[in-house]
N, C-alpha and C positions, 0 to 999 in steps of 0.2 A: 292783472299779470298777463304775461305775454305766453300764453300757451292755448292750445285748441281741445286737448284731450286729457282727461284725468283717468289713470287706469286704476281700477278697483278690482280686488281679487274676488272669487264667488264668496258670497255671504255664508255658506255653509262650510267654508274652509276654516277650520279651528286655528290655522296658522296665518290665516290672511289678515290683510289691512282692515277690512270691514270689521270683523270681530274684534281685532285688536282696539280700534278706536272705540267700540262698543264696551269694551272693558273699562274704558275710561269716561263712560257715559255720554259719548257722542255718537252722533248719526252722520252719515254721508252728506245730508243737507247741511249739518253745522260746518262741517269741514268745507264744503264747497262755496259756502257763503263767505268765509274768511279768505279763501283762495281767489274768490271773485272780486273782493274788496278789502284787501289787507289794510290794517293801520300803519304797519311797517313790515319790512322784510331785512333779511340779513342771513348770516351763517351760523349754523350750530357750532359753539365752542367744542364740544364733545365729539361730534362726528364729522364735522366740516361739510355737511349737507345744507342745502338752501333750506329757510324757515320762512314762515310768514306767521304774523301776529294778527289778531282782531276779535271783533265781537260776533257772536253768534245773534241770530235772530231773536233770541232770549236774553242776550245782553250778558253772556258768559264770555269772558276774555280767554282765549285759547292760543296756544302755539301749535302749529302744523309744520311738521319736518317731512321733506319730501327728496325725491331723486329727480333730476331731470334726465329723461330717457333719451329724447331727441329736441330738437328745435320746437316742437309743437306739443309733445307729451310729457306729462309728469306722473309720477308713481308716489302716492301717500305712502309714508314709512310709519308715521303714528301722529297723533294729535292728543292734546290733552289740556286742562285748565291751568292757568298760571296765574299769578299774582298781577293785578293791573298795574301799569307803570305809573310812577308818580309825577 
């Protein structure tokens, strides 16, 4: 993907994206793995935000929803496990 920086909230922020993905059983590294090498990309039907799908290092297939902040920066909104494509 074409970006240089991912914005992560303070890990101690209970409303931040780090704790939010943690609630889905994911870590920053899982999400960054998929963002660096997505299997596919698209737009969320529910929010209109960009999304990336791919496998974590452990082989879990996830979807990452993010916001494009500027040309070089994205902010992860959420990420969670989804069924593998057929």
